[in-house]
N, C-alpha and C positions, 0 to 999 in steps of 0.2 A: 504494500500500500504506500502510495506517495505521501511523503511528509509535507505538512503545511510549512511554507517558507515565510519567515519573518525578517524584515530588514530593520535593524536597530541603528538609528542615527544619533550618535552621542560622541562628543569630543573628549569627555572625561574617560580615560582608559579604564579606571577602576570600576566606574559605574557600568560602562559598556561590557566589561568582563563579567560583572555580577549578573547583569540582565541576560547575557548570552548563556551563562552557565545554567541559570534557573529555567530558561526557556528550553534549552536542549535536554535538561533533566526531565522536563515535562513532556518530551517527545517531539518538540518542534525542531525544524531546521532553521538555523539562525545565521545571518550574514550581517556584517557591520560596516558602517561608514562614519568617518569623523567630521565630514563637512556636508553642507547642503548640496554643493556642486557634485561631490562624489556620490551622494545618495541618488540624485537625479540621473547621473550617468549609469548607476547600477540598475535603476528602474527602467531605463531605456533599453538595456541589454538583456535583463533577466526579470521575468514576471515574479511578483511576490504576492502573498495572500494578506499581508498586514504590514504596516509601517509603524514603528514606535519611534517617536520624533521628539528630540529635545528642542526647546525654543532658542536657548542662548548658545547659538553656534557661531563660529567665526565667519566673517564676511556675509554670506547669505544666511539669515536666521531661520529658525524653524517655521515661523509664520509664513514667510515667503515660500519656503519649500512646500508647505501645505497648500498654499494658494496655487502653486505651479502644478501640483498633483491633481487637485480638484478641477482645474481648468483644462487639463489634458484629457481628451476623449478616451485615449487608451488607458489612462490611469485613474480616472475619476471614480471608478467603482471600487478601488482599493481602499479598505478602511484605514484610517489614520488615528493612532492614539498618541496624544501629547503626554510626555513624561518630563516634567520640568520643575524647577525651583520656584517659578513664578506662579504663586498660588492665589493672588487676589482675584476677586470675582470678575473684575473687568478683564483680566487676562484670560480667564476661562471663557467669558462671553466672546471675546475676539476670536479665540480658537474655534469655538463652535460656529461662529459666523462664517469662518473660512471653510467650514465643512468637516472639522475634526469629529470623529465618532465617539471619542472618550477623552478624558483629561485627568491625569493622575499627577499628584504633587509629590516632589521629593522633600524629605526622605520618605521612602516607601517600603512596604512589606513585600518581599519577593513572592510570598504566597498569594497576597492580594493581587499583585501584578499578573501572575499566571491566571488567576480566576477572572480578572477583568479582560485579559486577552481572550480567554475562552468565551466569555460573554459576548464580546464584540464579534468574534467569528461566528458564534451561534446565531446572532441576529442578522448577519449578512444575508441579504436576499439572494437566493439561488434560483436561476431560471427553471431548473428541473422540479422545483418544489410546487409550482402552480402552473396551470395551463388555461386560465380564464381571462376574460376581458372585463374591465370595469369602465363604464361610460356614463358621462353626464353632459348632455349637450354636445359641444364640440371638443370636450375633454375626453380622451380615451387613455386608459392605463392598461397596457399589455403586460401582465405579470410574467408570463412565460418568457417574453423577450426582454423584460426589464426596460420597457420603453414607454414614455409618456408623450402624447401628442395633443396639440390644441389646434383645431382647424387643419389637421393633417400635417402640421409642422412639429417636428420633434423638439422637445424641451429637455435640456440637459439638467438632470438632478443628481445630487449626491445620494449615496446609498441611504442615508438617514432621511433625507427629504422624500425619497421614493417610498420608504417604509411608512413615513408619516402620511403621505397622501393616500396610500392604500388603506391604512388604518382608518382614516377619516371617511373615505368613501364606503368602506365596508360597514361602517356604523352610521350610514347616511340617515339624517333626520333626528339622530339622537345626540344630545349634548354630551361632550367629552370633557371632563375636568382636566386641568393641567396635570394633576397628580396621576390620573388614569392614563393620560398620554405618556407620561414619564414611565409608567409601569409597562405599558404595551409596546412602546417604541424604543425606549432607552433601557428598559429593565432596571430602572431606578439605580443608576450609578451614584455613589455617595457624593461625588462632587458636582453633580448636575442639579441645577436649580430650576424652579418653575419658570424663571425668566428665560431660560434656554428654549423652552417651548415657544414663547412669544417671538424670540429671535428667529427660530426656524419657520414659524408660520409667516412672519413678515417676508422672509426671503422666498418662501414658496409662493406666496401671493404675487410677488413681483415677477417671478419667473413665469407664472401661469398667465400673466396679463389680465385680460377681462375675465377669464375663467377663474381667476383668483377670488372673485367676488362670491363664488360658490362656497368658500370657507367663511362662515359667519362667526362673529364674536358673540359669545354668550356672557354678558356682563356679570362679573363677580364669580364666574365659574371656569370658563374655558372656551371651547370652540365646537362648532357643529357644521357638518357638511350639508348644504341645502338639499331638500327633497325634490325641489323643482329642477328643471333642465336649464 
């Protein structure tokens, strides 16, 4: 059976070695890079299943690397986990706004890191898992092909944005609290706040254009996908 491959981007050799040791102990294949430029070069040459990314890197920082990954059609579906000493809420929000799938603050527990890696990989949407279409007016979500179109024009979404729109449509007409969305979409990661839901909803609406109006705000609770077309 082919091992899951993880790229660790970390310029601190001790932390890189610690992360690599624990991931390999858990059964993953692990490769490392010490700079953002080297990480993008690795990704261009060799596909990986997950990227663990430090923010404070020399020259190109981790946020820029995350942006590059999520804007590249070939790489945008690759989950990104931030592993960094920058633990303020504003730092986490910026990371999630750029498309990060999880955010873990140093110092960290190696055991929790492995569990969080498994959680991110588990919630990664796989084309083989579903084969149905979800439609609302000109918005069509093809789960099997991991594709979203509005008026037949494909919309590029991050894996988390894709899972969020699927979750909302499948619960069409029913109000979803922020806490419930955190549970269903993010599996309630410890460092994820309800504000993260608002950030992703805002980005999702922007990407969907007029179809974004189908995502209604339920004041004081959360969001609801419109029952109408």
